[in-house]
DRENVEXSE-161294 format. One record per residue (C-alpha): residue in three letters; x, y, z. Coordinates in steps of 0.05 Angstrom, whole numbers, padded with zeros to 5 digits, always signed. Layout:
AlaXYZ ...
This chain:
Met+04243+00036+01525 Asn+04220-00009+01581 Ala+04198-00082+01571 Trp+04124-00064+01568 Gln+04135-00010+01515 Gln+04178-00059+01474 Leu+04122-00110+01477 Val+04070-00059+01454 Ala+04115-00035+01398 Ala+04129-00106+01375 Asn+04054-00120+01375 Ala+04042-00057+01334 Val+04094-00079+01283 Thr+04062-00148+01278 His+03992-00120+01269 Arg+04008-00056+01232 Glu+03961-00068+01173 Glu+03902-00083+01219 Ile+03917-00021+01261 Glu+03921+00022+01198 Ala+03855-00006+01172 Asp+03822+00007+01240 Leu+03850+00078+01241 Ala+03823+00092+01171 Gln+03755+00066+01192 Ala+03756+00107+01256 Ile+03774+00170+01218 Gln+03718+00157+01169 Phe+03669+00145+01226 Arg+03692+00210+01260 Glu+03681+00250+01196 His+03612+00220+01188 Ala+03595+00236+01260 Arg+03621+00307+01252 Ala+03578+00317+01190 Asn+03517+00291+01227 Phe+03532+00337+01286 Glu+03538+00398+01241 Glu+03471+00380+01208 Val+03435+00370+01274 Asp+03468+00432+01304 Gly+03444+00473+01245 Arg+03374+00446+01255 Val+03376+00464+01330 Arg+03398+00535+01313 Ala+03343+00542+01260 Leu+03289+00517+01309 Arg+03314+00564+01363 Tyr+03312+00621+01313 Leu+03240+00604+01296 Leu+03220+00603+01369 Ala+03255+00671+01379 Gln+03216+00698+01320 Ala+03151+00671+01350 Asp+03168+00704+01417 Glu+03182+00770+01382 Leu+03117+00767+01344 Gln+03081+00754+01410 Gly+03111+00815+01442 Gly+03183+00797+01456 Ala+03221+00745+01493 Pro+03192+00714+01555 Glu+03185+00758+01616 Gly+03252+00780+01644 Ala+03293+00743+01592 Ala+03325+00806+01562 Gln+03344+00830+01632 Leu+03397+00776+01642 Lys+03470+00795+01646 Leu+03514+00764+01593 His+03547+00715+01639 Glu+03479+00694+01665 Ala+03454+00683+01594 Met+03516+00642+01579 Ile+03503+00597+01639 Lys+03430+00588+01619 Val+03449+00566+01549 Leu+03506+00521+01571 Glu+03462+00487+01623 Ala+03410+00472+01570 Asp+03461+00446+01520 Pro+03464+00370+01519 Val+03540+00371+01514 Gly+03548+00429+01562 Met+03600+00465+01521 Met+03599+00509+01460 Arg+03645+00552+01418 Ala+03639+00626+01432 Val+03606+00642+01365 His+03553+00587+01374 Leu+03541+00609+01446 Ala+03530+00680+01423 Ala+03483+00657+01368 Ala+03442+00616+01418 Ile+03437+00675+01466 Asn+03414+00720+01409 Glu+03364+00669+01382 Arg+03332+00663+01451 Gly+03333+00738+01463 Leu+03369+00729+01529 Tyr+03416+00788+01524 Arg+03428+00851+01483 Met+03487+00897+01486 Gln+03475+00966+01515 Asp+03466+00996+01446 Gly+03414+00943+01428 Arg+03459+00902+01382 Pro+03462+00826+01389 Val+03520+00797+01427 Glu+03581+00773+01387 Gly+03628+00716+01399 Gln+03684+00763+01421 Gln+03642+00790+01478 Val+03628+00719+01501 Thr+03702+00703+01499 Ala+03718+00766+01539 Arg+03666+00747+01591 Val+03699+00679+01600 Gly+03763+00715+01617 Arg+03728+00762+01664 Tyr+03692+00706+01702 Pro+03745+00651+01710 His+03708+00626+01771 Leu+03646+00612+01728 Phe+03675+00589+01661 Glu+03732+00550+01633 Lys+03756+00534+01563 Glu+03770+00466+01535 Gly+03807+00479+01471 Thr+03760+00526+01432 Phe+03700+00506+01473 Ile+03670+00543+01533 Lys+03638+00507+01590 Ile+03614+00521+01661 Lys+03670+00511+01711 Ala+03662+00448+01752 Asp+03659+00458+01827 
């Protein structure tokens, strides 16, 4: 261990109780933020579903929307997402809710097809853990 690492370790020993309290607080904050995210994400999905239902009632999705290829639909959804990355299952759900793509047999797209498309288009997409995002230039 070099001198800097020894200094940091000694400081951590001296302030261990404060660090543990801060860690507990940060974990609690993270869990609260995660719960809020899940709630808001559910609301977004519900609202997108309602809009898709309205589009269907008015004669289908907007002009040309169902003619997108899956990778094009994925890009469209990811570009509109505030975070710019989603898990495959959520990406598939958003594509289905917006009516952007249907499989050849008319079924809605599933997460596994989205994951497969990421592997097929490595120049367009990349994974960050379990999240899919558009590859940076």
